[in-house]
C-alpha positions in Angstrom: 40.8 85.5 -1.0 41.5 84.6 -4.5 44.1 86.6 -6.6 43.8 86.6 -10.7 47.1 87.3 -12.3 47.8 86.9 -16.0 44.9 84.0 -16.8 46.1 82.2 -13.6 44.2 81.8 -10.4 46.3 81.5 -7.3 44.5 80.2 -4.4 45.7 80.8 -0.8 47.9 77.7 0.7 46.0 77.9 4.2 43.8 75.2 3.2 40.1 74.7 3.3 37.7 74.9 6.5 35.2 71.7 5.8 31.9 72.0 7.0 28.9 69.5 7.5 27.1 68.9 4.4 29.5 70.3 2.0 30.8 68.4 -0.9 34.3 67.1 -0.2 36.8 67.5 -2.9 40.4 66.3 -2.3 41.8 68.9 -4.7 41.2 71.6 -2.2 42.3 69.4 1.1 45.8 70.2 2.2 47.7 67.2 3.0 45.0 65.0 1.9 45.4 61.1 2.9 42.6 58.5 3.5 43.1 57.4 7.1 42.9 53.5 7.3 44.7 53.4 10.8 41.7 55.6 12.5 42.1 54.0 15.9 45.8 55.3 16.0 44.0 58.7 16.0 41.2 57.8 18.3 38.7 58.2 15.5 35.7 56.1 15.7 35.3 53.1 13.0 33.6 54.8 10.0 30.3 53.5 9.1 29.7 51.5 5.9 30.0 53.6 3.0 32.0 56.4 4.8 35.6 56.6 5.2 38.0 59.2 7.2 40.2 61.7 5.3 42.8 64.0 6.5 42.7 67.7 5.4 45.5 69.6 7.1 45.3 68.7 10.7 41.7 68.1 10.8 40.0 64.6 10.3 36.7 64.6 7.9 34.3 61.9 7.6 33.0 61.6 4.2 30.3 59.5 2.4 31.1 57.4 -0.6 29.1 60.3 -2.5 31.4 62.8 -1.4 29.2 64.7 1.2 31.2 65.6 4.4 29.4 64.0 7.5 32.0 65.3 10.4 34.9 67.3 11.1 37.1 67.1 13.7 39.6 69.9 14.0 43.2 69.3 14.9 43.2 65.5 15.1 46.6 65.3 13.5 49.9 66.8 15.0 
C-alpha cells in the first residue's frame, strides 16, 4: 500500500518480501547488509558470482546481475 501526499511517496516500513526471480534492489531491503560470515548463520557458501544479502530477518542469495536466487526467511534474529 503506497500513499501519495503532496508529491511525496510514503512507502510502508514493513519491508519487501523477496521471491525467486525478482530483481534485488537494496533500496527496498530493510536492514540491508552483505553477509560475509555466512557460516555463522548456517548458510551455504554462495556459488561463484553470487552473494548473500540480509533484508530484514531474511537471507537472500543474489546473483551478481541482481537476480534473487533463493530466500531463506527468518535466518537472522
